[in-house]
C-alpha positions as CSV (number, residue, x, y, z in Angstrom):
1,M,-10.4,-24.7,-6.2
2,R,-14.1,-24.0,-4.8
3,L,-15.8,-21.3,-6.4
4,T,-18.7,-21.7,-4.1
5,R,-16.8,-21.4,-0.9
6,K,-16.4,-17.7,0.5
7,F,-14.4,-16.3,3.5
8,A,-15.4,-12.9,5.1
9,L,-12.9,-10.8,6.7
10,A,-12.6,-7.3,5.7
11,A,-11.9,-7.0,2.1
12,T,-11.7,-10.7,1.2
13,A,-12.5,-12.9,-1.7
14,A,-13.0,-16.7,-2.5
15,V,-10.4,-18.0,-4.8
16,A,-9.9,-20.8,-6.9
17,F,-7.9,-24.0,-5.4
18,T,-8.3,-22.7,-1.7
19,V,-10.1,-20.1,0.5
20,G,-7.8,-17.1,0.3
21,T,-7.9,-13.8,2.1
22,V,-7.1,-10.9,-0.3
23,I,-6.2,-7.8,1.4
24,P,-6.4,-4.4,-0.8
25,A,-3.2,-2.5,-1.7
26,A,-2.6,0.9,0.0
27,G,-4.6,3.8,-1.6
28,A,-7.3,1.2,-3.2
29,A,-10.8,1.9,-2.6
30,T,-12.6,0.5,0.0
31,P,-15.9,1.1,1.6
32,D,-14.7,2.7,4.2
33,D,-11.4,4.3,3.3
34,N,-9.3,1.2,3.9
35,T,-10.6,0.6,7.6
36,D,-11.6,-2.8,6.5
37,V,-8.0,-3.7,6.2
38,P,-7.6,-6.4,8.9
39,S,-4.8,-5.9,11.5
40,Y,-2.2,-8.5,11.3
41,Q,-3.4,-10.3,14.3
42,E,-6.7,-10.8,12.7
43,F,-5.4,-11.6,9.2
44,A,-3.0,-14.5,11.1
45,A,-5.8,-15.8,13.2
46,S,-7.9,-16.3,9.9
47,T,-5.3,-17.8,7.6
48,Y,-5.7,-21.4,7.0
49,R,-3.0,-23.5,8.6
50,D,-2.3,-26.9,6.6
51,V,-1.7,-30.5,7.5
52,D,2.1,-29.6,7.8
53,G,1.8,-26.4,9.7
54,S,2.3,-24.3,6.7
55,Y,0.3,-21.0,6.1
56,I,-2.0,-21.1,2.9
57,V,-2.2,-17.7,1.2
58,N,-3.3,-16.4,-2.0
59,G,-5.4,-19.5,-2.5
60,D,-2.8,-22.2,-2.9
61,E,0.6,-20.6,-2.2
62,V,2.4,-21.9,0.9
63,L,4.2,-19.8,3.7
64,S,6.4,-21.9,6.0
65,N,6.4,-20.2,9.3
66,Q,4.9,-16.9,11.3
67,S,8.0,-14.8,9.9
68,Q,7.2,-15.3,6.5
69,L,3.5,-14.8,7.2
70,R,4.2,-11.4,8.9
71,T,6.5,-10.3,6.0
72,F,3.5,-11.5,3.5
73,Y,1.1,-9.1,5.5
74,E,3.3,-6.0,5.5
75,K,4.0,-6.3,1.7
76,M,0.4,-6.9,1.1
77,V,-0.5,-3.7,2.7
78,G,2.4,-1.6,1.5
79,P,2.6,0.4,-2.0
80,E,0.7,-1.0,-4.8
81,T,2.5,-2.7,-7.7
82,P,3.0,-0.3,-10.7
83,L,0.9,-1.1,-13.9
84,D,3.6,-2.9,-15.6
85,G,2.4,-10.2,-17.4
86,L,2.8,-14.7,-16.8
87,I,4.5,-13.3,-13.9
88,V,7.3,-14.8,-11.6
89,N,7.6,-14.8,-8.0
90,T,10.4,-12.6,-6.6
91,V,12.4,-13.0,-3.1
92,N,14.3,-10.0,-2.2
93,G,14.1,-8.8,-5.5
94,A,15.5,-11.8,-7.2
95,D,13.5,-14.2,-9.5
96,D,12.2,-17.3,-7.6
97,R,13.1,-19.8,-10.3
98,W,15.2,-23.1,-10.4
99,S,18.6,-23.1,-12.2
100,D,18.8,-24.4,-15.7
101,A,20.3,-27.6,-14.3
102,Q,17.5,-28.0,-11.8
103,V,14.6,-27.3,-14.1
104,G,15.6,-30.3,-16.3
105,D,15.4,-32.7,-13.4
106,L,12.3,-32.1,-11.3
107,T,11.9,-35.3,-9.9
108,Y,8.6,-36.4,-8.0
109,C,6.7,-39.3,-6.7
110,V,3.0,-40.1,-6.3
111,S,2.2,-41.5,-3.0
112,T,0.4,-45.1,-2.9
113,A,-1.9,-43.5,-0.2
114,F,-4.2,-42.5,-3.1
115,G,-5.3,-46.0,-3.2
116,A,-7.4,-46.7,-6.3
117,R,-6.9,-43.2,-7.6
118,H,-3.2,-43.7,-7.8
119,D,-2.9,-44.3,-11.2
120,D,-5.2,-41.4,-12.0
121,V,-3.1,-39.1,-10.2
122,V,-0.2,-40.3,-11.9
123,N,-1.9,-39.7,-15.2
124,A,-3.1,-36.2,-14.3
125,M,0.3,-35.3,-13.1
126,A,2.0,-36.3,-16.3
127,S,-0.5,-34.5,-18.4
128,G,-0.2,-31.3,-16.3
129,A,3.5,-31.5,-16.4
130,A,3.3,-31.9,-20.1
131,L,1.7,-28.4,-20.7
132,W,4.8,-26.9,-19.3
133,E,7.3,-29.2,-21.0
134,A,5.7,-28.6,-24.5
135,A,6.4,-25.0,-23.9
136,S,10.0,-25.1,-23.0
137,S,12.4,-28.0,-23.9
138,K,14.5,-26.9,-20.8
139,I,11.8,-28.0,-18.4
140,D,11.3,-31.9,-17.6
141,F,9.1,-33.3,-14.5
142,V,10.7,-36.6,-13.8
143,Y,8.0,-39.2,-12.4
144,V,10.0,-41.6,-10.0
145,S,7.6,-44.6,-9.5
146,S,10.4,-46.5,-7.4
147,A,9.6,-43.7,-4.4
148,D,6.0,-44.2,-4.4
149,G,5.6,-46.4,-1.4
150,N,7.5,-43.8,0.7
151,C,6.4,-40.7,-1.0
152,T,7.0,-37.8,1.7
153,T,9.0,-34.7,1.9
154,R,11.2,-36.7,3.9
155,N,12.1,-38.9,0.9
156,K,15.2,-37.2,-0.5
157,S,15.3,-39.5,-3.7
158,V,12.9,-37.1,-5.2
159,L,12.6,-33.2,-5.3
160,F,9.1,-33.2,-4.2
161,S,6.0,-35.5,-3.3
162,V,2.6,-35.8,-4.6
163,E,0.2,-36.8,-1.5
164,P,-3.5,-37.0,-0.8
165,V,-5.1,-34.6,1.7
166,Q,-8.6,-34.5,3.0
167,T,-9.6,-30.7,3.3
168,S,-12.4,-28.3,2.7
169,Q,-10.0,-25.4,2.3
170,Y,-8.8,-26.4,-1.2
171,I,-8.6,-28.7,-4.1
172,A,-4.8,-28.7,-4.6
173,R,-1.8,-26.7,-3.4
174,A,2.1,-26.7,-4.4
175,F,5.0,-24.7,-3.6
176,F,7.6,-22.2,-5.0
177,P,11.3,-22.9,-5.7
178,S,12.1,-21.0,-2.6
179,T,9.8,-23.1,-0.4
180,A,11.4,-24.9,2.5
181,D,12.2,-28.5,1.6
182,R,9.9,-29.8,4.3
183,Q,6.9,-28.3,2.4
184,Q,8.0,-29.1,-1.3
185,N,4.8,-31.1,-2.0
186,V,2.0,-31.2,-4.0
187,L,-1.2,-32.0,-1.9
188,I,-4.5,-33.1,-3.7
189,D,-8.2,-33.4,-2.4
190,D,-10.4,-35.8,-3.7
191,S,-12.6,-33.0,-5.0
192,I,-10.2,-32.8,-7.7
193,W,-12.2,-35.5,-9.6
194,S,-15.4,-33.4,-9.3
195,S,-14.7,-29.9,-10.5
196,G,-16.4,-29.4,-13.8
197,A,-14.7,-27.7,-16.4
198,W,-11.4,-27.6,-14.4
199,T,-9.9,-30.8,-15.3
200,P,-7.3,-32.6,-13.0
201,T,-4.8,-32.2,-15.9
202,N,-5.2,-28.3,-15.9
203,I,-5.7,-27.9,-12.1
204,L,-2.2,-29.6,-11.7
205,G,-0.9,-27.6,-14.5
206,H,-1.7,-24.6,-12.6
207,E,-0.1,-26.1,-9.5
208,L,3.0,-26.9,-11.5
209,G,3.0,-23.4,-12.7
210,H,3.7,-22.4,-9.0
211,V,6.5,-25.2,-8.6
212,L,8.2,-23.4,-11.5
213,G,7.9,-19.9,-9.9
214,F,5.2,-18.6,-11.5
215,R,2.5,-16.3,-9.7
216,H,-1.3,-16.0,-9.8
217,E,-1.9,-13.6,-12.9
218,H,-4.6,-11.9,-11.1
219,T,-2.3,-10.0,-8.5
220,R,-1.6,-7.7,-11.3
221,P,-3.4,-4.2,-11.2
222,E,-5.2,-5.0,-14.6
223,S,-7.2,-7.6,-13.1
224,G,-9.1,-5.0,-10.8
225,T,-9.7,-7.4,-8.0
226,C,-8.0,-10.3,-5.8
227,F,-4.7,-8.3,-5.3
228,E,-2.3,-10.6,-3.4
229,D,1.3,-8.8,-3.1
230,N,4.0,-7.1,-4.9
231,N,6.6,-9.7,-5.0
232,W,6.7,-10.4,-8.6
233,R,8.1,-9.4,-11.9
234,P,6.3,-9.4,-15.3
235,L,7.4,-11.6,-18.0
236,T,4.6,-10.8,-20.6
237,P,1.6,-8.6,-21.0
238,Y,-1.4,-9.2,-18.7
239,D,-3.4,-12.2,-19.7
240,S,-6.7,-12.7,-18.2
241,S,-7.0,-16.2,-19.9
242,S,-3.8,-17.4,-18.3
243,I,-3.8,-20.9,-16.6
244,M,-2.5,-19.1,-13.5
245,H,-5.7,-16.6,-13.3
246,Y,-8.4,-17.6,-11.3
247,P,-11.5,-17.4,-13.6
248,Q,-13.6,-15.5,-10.5
249,C,-11.1,-12.9,-10.2
250,N,-12.0,-11.2,-13.5
251,G,-10.6,-14.1,-15.5
252,T,-11.6,-14.8,-19.1
253,S,-11.2,-18.5,-19.3
254,D,-13.3,-21.0,-17.4
255,D,-11.2,-24.0,-17.9
256,L,-7.6,-23.0,-16.6
257,S,-6.3,-24.0,-20.0
258,M,-2.6,-22.7,-21.1
259,T,-2.4,-19.8,-23.5
260,S,0.1,-18.6,-26.0
261,T,0.9,-15.9,-23.7
262,D,1.7,-18.4,-20.9
263,V,4.1,-20.2,-23.5
264,T,5.9,-16.8,-24.0
265,G,6.3,-16.3,-20.2
266,V,7.7,-19.7,-19.8
267,V,10.0,-19.2,-22.5
268,S,11.3,-15.9,-21.2
269,L,12.0,-17.2,-18.0
270,Y,13.6,-20.7,-18.7
271,G,14.2,-20.7,-22.5
272,S,12.6,-22.5,-25.3
């Protein structure tokens, strides 16, 4: 989530949480009539690969393999999304969400590898989760402390792990419900503790929004910048202050707090 970090390849933009390459949609104005759109080979070569081999796109979203990366690229340079807000990720046209039973039992552990910061991460995860739990009584993130000593994606006693990472590429990243099991984790860099108005609670609240299936709000055409792709369905009107909207992508909130429109979107997808 580094506002100061930039990545230059064709039409690109620095984005919160990670460095992200943003390709303009077909028909979007560019300085050279869209000739600045990178080839797939250029895009793939520039995309950050994380510690587990996944590709990180759109700032803090995970793609498991090259096939998914190619599909992502082709959809990004395809037709622009209609102007029709919190928005949910879609996979083959279907909402990328947990079932009613699953969303009420989203278990996780917090790795003891955080050392002296372990309790701080536990507390930040709890408060970030509480933002979504307060919005919908159907959502329940369940902390399983007994799994902390073996807190990896291989530990099947929990749905996902929360682990430390050392990287200059992002502050934190998460996953979608459709992400492969081996990459269902939340990774946190130590810079989360020095991110100014972006508190650990709101940073992790944003990441847990992805875990619930919610996309970056700024990929909607109303943002006017930071287009990502067309794989989403609107749940509310566009919200430039959404917890899922990067401030530097024409967002109007500087602290990533949750809005009443976010709450409406959660209820629309999971119920009150």
